[in-house]
ROVOTOR-974619 format. One record per residue (C-alpha): residue number from 1; residue in one letter; x, y, z. Coordinates in pm, whole numbers. Last residue first. Layout:
NUM_A_X_Y_Z
...
//
This chain:
227_X_2847_4272_-1817
226_X_2490_4184_-1850
225_X_2251_4228_-1540
224_X_1938_3993_-1541
223_X_1624_4064_-1755
222_X_1356_4185_-1524
221_X_1014_3987_-1501
220_X_734_4197_-1308
219_X_414_3990_-1250
218_X_90_4206_-1163
217_X_-247_4109_-1022
216_X_-522_4311_-1187
215_X_-587_4660_-1275
214_X_-340_4948_-1402
213_X_-521_5276_-1517
212_X_-348_5378_-1855
211_X_-93_5605_-1964
210_X_147_5547_-1687
209_X_165_5181_-1790
208_X_333_5255_-2146
207_X_550_5511_-2027
206_X_700_5277_-1743
205_X_753_4993_-2014
204_X_927_5223_-2236
203_X_1148_5357_-1966
202_X_1228_4997_-1825
201_X_1302_4889_-2183
200_X_1052_4677_-2348
199_X_781_4397_-2271
198_X_402_4433_-2209
197_X_213_4126_-2139
196_X_-172_4182_-2108
195_X_-451_3962_-2006
194_X_-791_4125_-2044
193_X_-1025_3815_-2063
192_X_-820_3639_-1787
191_X_-533_3382_-1813
190_X_-281_3624_-1668
189_X_-456_3962_-1555
188_X_-122_4127_-1555
187_X_220_4063_-1718
186_X_496_4309_-1703
185_X_840_4253_-1894
184_X_1151_4437_-1840
183_X_1457_4509_-2022
182_X_1730_4730_-1863
181_X_1755_5070_-2080
180_X_1644_5328_-1827
179_X_1868_5294_-1543
178_X_1922_4980_-1328
177_X_1922_5117_-982
176_X_1705_5454_-999
175_X_1506_5280_-1281
174_X_1396_5015_-1046
173_X_1232_5282_-811
172_X_1041_5411_-1103
171_X_909_5063_-1194
170_X_814_5016_-811
169_X_647_5338_-784
168_X_442_5264_-1116
167_X_343_4911_-1000
166_X_236_4994_-655
165_X_-135_5059_-740
164_X_-154_4731_-945
163_X_-10_4518_-664
162_X_339_4353_-741
161_X_476_4010_-792
160_X_861_3977_-834
159_X_1059_3755_-1101
158_X_1428_3837_-1167
157_X_1620_3665_-1454
156_X_1970_3585_-1355
155_X_2271_3813_-1336
154_X_2161_3985_-1015
153_X_2311_4331_-965
152_X_1994_4517_-978
151_X_1826_4259_-735
150_X_2043_4360_-463
149_X_1942_4741_-519
148_X_1559_4639_-527
147_X_1601_4439_-193
146_X_1778_4751_-19
145_X_1538_5005_-152
144_X_1239_4784_-42
143_X_1376_4734_312
142_X_1105_4928_501
141_X_825_5017_255
140_X_613_4766_114
139_X_864_4482_92
138_X_859_4332_-241
137_X_605_4033_-300
136_X_781_3703_-442
135_X_1178_3730_-493
134_X_1164_3458_-744
133_X_1531_3422_-898
132_X_1595_3275_-1250
131_X_1833_3053_-1442
130_X_1722_2828_-1736
129_X_1442_3067_-1841
128_X_1648_3351_-2015
127_X_1405_3635_-2119
126_X_1129_3602_-2367
125_X_883_3754_-2142
124_X_622_3495_-2197
123_X_806_3227_-2048
122_X_868_3421_-1724
121_X_522_3527_-1688
120_X_373_3187_-1746
119_X_605_3070_-1455
118_X_531_3328_-1222
117_X_150_3305_-1205
116_X_100_2964_-1076
115_X_-133_2713_-1183
114_X_-80_2339_-1136
113_X_110_2058_-988
112_X_-14_1883_-676
111_X_164_1915_-366
110_X_149_1607_-147
109_X_213_1583_243
108_X_297_1287_445
107_X_287_1316_832
106_X_579_1249_1062
105_X_480_1531_1301
104_X_758_1771_1179
103_X_654_1693_829
102_X_317_1817_897
101_X_421_2139_1080
100_X_672_2206_778
99_X_363_2169_542
98_X_173_2377_752
97_X_422_2680_790
96_X_475_2669_417
95_X_127_2693_327
94_X_17_3063_330
93_X_55_3254_5
92_X_339_3403_-181
91_X_384_3048_-319
90_X_291_2838_-26
89_X_-50_2735_-171
88_X_-45_2718_-567
87_X_-229_2965_-770
86_X_-549_3166_-686
85_X_-764_3239_-336
84_X_-530_2978_-178
83_X_-597_2594_-126
82_X_-497_2353_133
81_X_-665_1992_118
80_X_-717_1804_436
79_X_-708_1412_522
78_X_-827_1314_870
77_X_-676_1011_1014
76_X_-611_1093_1410
75_X_-265_1226_1317
74_X_-432_1474_1075
73_X_-644_1582_1353
72_X_-352_1644_1561
71_X_-171_1830_1289
70_X_-469_2055_1250
69_X_-461_2139_1608
68_X_-89_2218_1602
67_X_-132_2450_1318
66_X_-419_2638_1434
65_X_-285_2952_1604
64_X_19_3007_1372
63_X_-217_2992_1084
62_X_-454_3247_1227
61_X_-349_3584_1036
60_X_-179_3450_752
59_X_-486_3229_645
58_X_-657_2915_694
57_X_-1048_2935_700
56_X_-1224_2565_705
55_X_-1445_2445_451
54_X_-1652_2139_488
53_X_-1670_1958_168
52_X_-1943_1988_-120
51_X_-1802_1985_-464
50_X_-2044_2075_-725
49_X_-1753_2216_-984
48_X_-1912_2578_-958
47_X_-1991_2541_-585
46_X_-1647_2468_-520
45_X_-1491_2773_-711
44_X_-1745_2995_-520
43_X_-1665_2841_-187
42_X_-1300_2920_-264
41_X_-1374_3284_-272
40_X_-1586_3272_12
39_X_-1371_3063_217
38_X_-1089_3303_195
37_X_-716_3114_233
36_X_-907_2796_234
35_X_-865_2477_415
34_X_-1081_2189_265
33_X_-1186_1907_479
32_X_-1235_1545_459
31_X_-1061_1493_134
30_X_-1195_1302_-168
29_X_-1377_1561_-370
28_X_-1102_1811_-356
27_X_-874_1528_-453
26_X_-1084_1455_-773
25_X_-1113_1813_-881
24_X_-723_1890_-857
23_X_-646_1560_-1039
22_X_-880_1679_-1302
21_X_-682_1997_-1334
20_X_-808_2361_-1291
19_X_-710_2567_-1587
18_X_-1073_2595_-1702
17_X_-1138_2839_-1431
16_X_-950_3116_-1595
15_X_-800_3349_-1351
14_X_-511_3227_-1118
13_X_-669_2894_-1136
12_X_-637_2656_-813
11_X_-337_2472_-700
10_X_-416_2189_-429
9_X_-157_2112_-149
8_X_-258_1792_-27
7_X_-241_1713_350
6_X_-272_1381_519
5_X_-144_1144_248
4_X_-143_780_366
3_X_166_634_194
2_X_106_352_-59
1_X_5_-10_-3
//
């Protein structure tokens, strides 16, 4: 017999519902409880696929408090699936702490392959994909300049997540460290109706997004430093 999996990390679509996998749907139907970053958001997705399982809230504000209790329930034989609002749990979303707690308790964990925003954005950019660094979300204020300065000297392709209302400021700050001519690719609304990827020099990309109201989740991909 195979290992009993106590926790499944199940990627959910980052926009287009058609991107959920058959295996993800099967897993969500089989587990005892689904842990969700936002039960309302996940509830809509589950309803769309006619999946009726107990939903429990699991997010950055309560994850520390519930880790031990969840591990105990898993030790008792319950199986759980963890989903985030979009994409793969643990990637710039809650998940890491729960996985660590399960492994410490001797429980088996399995992450299903599936949707995540960083890979499509990287491939769409046309920049080297053999070596890259993923920074996740940049600090909002304290430490942001230090991180950007470090990334400016990175020779691998750099990927960061950003919110729409901070995009212009982040591009302006990047310009301070790498100049106008570093190639950058910005993807937004990936897999959705108004998906857009714009690639060019930092100056060109900045001017493009300054002319419009920026909406949607943002992925910034920056070409690595060249000697």
